[in-house]
N, C-alpha and C positions, 0 to 999 in steps of 0.2 A: 618726422615725416608727415607730410600733409597730402592727403588724397583729395585733390580738388575735383569738383563736379561742375557742370554747366552753371555759369553765373558766379563762380568763385573769384575772389580777389586774394592774391597771395603776395606778400611783401618780402623781398629779400634785401636786408640792409647791407650797406657797404661794409667791407672788411669782415664779412661772415661767410665762410665757405658755403656754397650751395650748388645744387644741380637740379635739373628737372628731366622728366621722361614722359613722353606721350604714349599712353597705352591703348588708345582707341584708333580705329580705322579712319575716323573723321574727327578732326579737332580744329578749333580756331583759337588762336592766341593773339593777344595784343600785349606787347611788352613796352614798358616805359623805362627809360634810363635817365638818370639825372645825377650830376649836372651833365650838360651837353659835352660831347667829345667822343663818346664811345662809337658814334657812327663812323668815325675814321677807321676803327678796327674792322667794321663790317665791310666798308668799301675796299680795304686792302685785302682782307681774307676771303671775300666773296667774289661773285661775278654776276653780271646781269642775267636775269632769267631769259630763256629763249622764247618763252610763251607764257600765257596766263594759264596756270595749272601746275600740276606736279611735274618735276623734271623726269625725263625718261630714265628707265631702269639702268641704263648704261652710262649715266652722267658721271663724269669724273670730278671729284672734289679734291681740294687741297689736302695733302697728307698731314697727319697729326703733328709731326715734328715741326713742320713749317707753320702750322696753325698756332702751336704753342709759342714759337719764336715771335710771331706777329703779336700775339696776345701779350706776351711779356713786354714788348716795346710800348704797349699802352697801359701798363701797370696791372695786367691780369696775372694771377698766379694760379697754376693748375696743381691741385693738391691730391688728386686721386684718379682712378680709372673712371671711364664713363659708366653710368648706371647700367646694370644688366637688365634685360627684359623682365617684365613682371611674370611670375610663375602662374 
């Protein structure tokens, strides 16, 4: 487990199970994926933002089963439950 702080760089190699959780009220992340192609997953599983900023509290997101099915079609494998909140 890596507890990253501001300015951290964390590398997640291909074919190694990984997850992340944001434990702060304000965070900024920049994710890089390579090689190209994973953006198709985000286009299919996501939807355009309605505004610049956080989505409204009542925003509806794709259900986990559908998300996993889309992910599997792009070679993603889900190996466990989402990480629980930090105590």
